N, C-alpha and C positions, 0 to 999 in steps of 0.2 A: 250591928243589929241585923243587917241583911244576911250575914253569914250565919248567925244564930237561927234566924227564921228559915233559911235554906236547909240547915242541918236538921232542924225539927221536921221539916217537910219530908226530907229523905228518910229519916227514922220512921215517921208515920207511914210513908208509902211502903217501906220494907215490912213493917208490922202488918199492914193490911194484906200485902202480898203473901206473907207467911200464913196468915190466918185463912186465906183462901186456898192454900195448898193442902191437898188431902194426901195423907201418907197411909199406906197399908203394908202388910207383910205377907209373905207366902213361903211355905216350906217346900222348896224345889226338890229336895231329896225324897220327901214323902210322895211328891207327884211322880218322880221318876221310878220309885220303887213299886208304884201301883200299875204302871203301864206294862201290858203284855208285850208290846213291841220292844220295849227296853229289855225285858227278860229274854226275848228271842235274840236280840242283838248281843247280849252278854253270852248266850249259849253259842252263837255263831263264832264269836271272838274266842271263846274257850276252845272250840273245836279246831279253829285255825291254829291256835297256840299249841295244842296237843300234836297236831300233824307236823308242825315245825319242829317240835321237840323230838318227835320220832325220827325225823330226817337227820337232825343233828346227832342223835344217838347212833344211827346207822353209820354216819360219817366217822364218828369217834371209834366205833367198833372196827370199821375198816382200817382206821389208823392204828389201832392196837394190834390188829392182825398183822399189818405190815411191819410194825415195830418188832413183833415176836419173830417173824421170818427173818428180818434184818439181823436181829441179835443172834439167831441160830447160825446164819450163814456168814456173819461178819468176819470171822477168823479166816475163812477161805477166800475172801475177796482181795483183789489187788487194790492198791491205793486209788486208782482211777475209778474202778467200779464202786468202791466204798464211797467216794465223793459223789458219784452219780446217785447212788441209793440214798445217801443222806439228803441230797437236794430234793429227791422225790418225796421223802418224808417231810421235809420242811414245807414243800408246796402243799402237801395234804393238810398239814397243820394250819397253814395260811388260809387255805380254802375253808377249813372249818371256822376259823375266826371271821372271815369275810361273810360266810353264810349266816353266822350268828348275828353279826351286825345288820345284815340286810333283813333278816327275819324280824329283828326288833323294829326296824324302820317300817317294814310291811305291816306289822302288827299295829303300830301307831297309826299308819295311814288308814288301815281297815277300820280301826276303832273310830277314827274321825268320820269316815264314810258312813258307818252304821249309825253313829250318834247325831250327826248333823240334822237329819230330818226330824228326829225325836226332839232335839233341843229347839228346833224351829217351831214345832207344834207347841212346846211348852211356852215359848215366847209369845206365840200368837194367841194362845188361850189367856195368858196374863194380860195381853193387850186388849182382848175382847172384854174381859171383866173390868179392866181399868177404865176403858172408854164408857162402859155402861154405868160405872159408879163415879165417873168423872174424877178419877184419881190423878194426882200429879206425880207421885212417886210410889214405887213398889219395891220393897227391900226383901232380900232373901233372908229368912229367919236363921238359917244355918250359918250365914256369914255376918250376922249382926252381933256385936259384942254385948249390947245391952238394949233392951226394949221393955217398956212398961206400957201395957195397954195397947192401943192402936187397933186397927182393923185387920183381922186375919181373914184373908180371902182364899185360903188354900182350898176349902171345900167347893167354892164356886168355880175356881180355876180348874179343879179336878173334873167337874162336870163338863166344862168346855173342852178340856184336854182329852177326856175319854171319847167325846163326840168327834173331835178332830182325828184322834188316833183310829177310831173305827172307820171313818171315811177313808183315811190313808191306807189302811190295811185291806179295805174293800177293793181299792184300785189296783 
């Protein structure tokens, strides 16, 4: 009997706790798409990528020119000079590969650097609205497989986010 009574009390307490929990959802992609600072970050990231691609193209063009010269003079080279020139070409190729890898890493780090303050402002604006509405959980609409009803706080979060973004870009 004690176990039954204890079980009923646990179920009742869990039901009361769930009833007191408030859940809302927000569309973070919509929030991000609205921010001018996010658009500026994307623009900076694209410029960085374009500059990196130009650098790689120049390195590849230099490699192609060196290959052309090598092919033209190859028949007149001694075996030792041939080996030296092949090694030079291999080093150029390796340099291109290494630079391509480092550019990818730099692009990823730069993206994180640009997006971190933006994502922090999104999180802060969600926190402000959640505290105001006394919400227990806020789910991202774009990551939720199913939802029916619920409170959509995207518009309210947008107001806070635009305010925080304006303050951040002012400083």
